[in-house]
N, C-alpha and C positions, 0 to 999 in steps of 0.2 A: 547245388540248387542255382547258384549264380550263373553257371555255365549253361544250364537249360534255359534260364530267362534270357540270356544273351543270344542263344540260338533262336529262340522264339521271336525275339525282337528283330533279328536279322531277316527272318522269314517274313514277318509283317512288313518291315521296311521294303523288302524286295517286292512284295505284292502291291504295296502302295505306289512304288516307282513304276511298276508295270502298268498299273491302271492309269496313272498320270500320263505316261507316254502314249498309251492307246487312246485315251479320251481327249487329250489336249494337244499333243505334239505330233500326232500322225496325220498326214494328209491322205484322206481317203479319196478314191476315184469317184467321179460323178457317174450317174447312171449311163450317160452317153459314152463316156470313156470305157466303162466296163463292158457295154455292149460291143463297142468297136474291138476291144481286146478279145472278147469271146469269138467274134466273127473271124478275126485274124487267126486264132488258134484253130477254129473249125476248118477254115480254108486250108491252112498248112497241113492239117491232119488228113484232109481229103486228098491233097496233092501227093503227100507221102504214100498214102494207101494206094493211089493209082500207079505210082512209080513201082512200088513193091509188086502190085498185081501184074504190071507189064513185064517186069523182070522175071517173075515166076512163070508167066505164060511163055516167054521166050525160052527159058531154061527147060520147061516141060517139052516144048516143041523140039528143041535140040536133043534132049535125052530120048524122046520117043523115036526120033530119026536114027539115033545111034543104036538103040536097042533093036530096031527093025532091020538094020543092016546086019547085025550079029546073028539073027535068026534065019 
């Protein structure tokens, strides 16, 4: 029974420590910082998507040319 109490106490202490860290010791970003970070991620995602699209288009053009030579 003592071992179960000890395990329960450890879990409760862990949950209390997690709450304390999240509620009192974590620095959360402001709304402006969060918006800026979201815009950076969105911009980077669009740039990467455009690069992949361009690479795919070039590869398709090259492969179409090679297949048309073979026929």
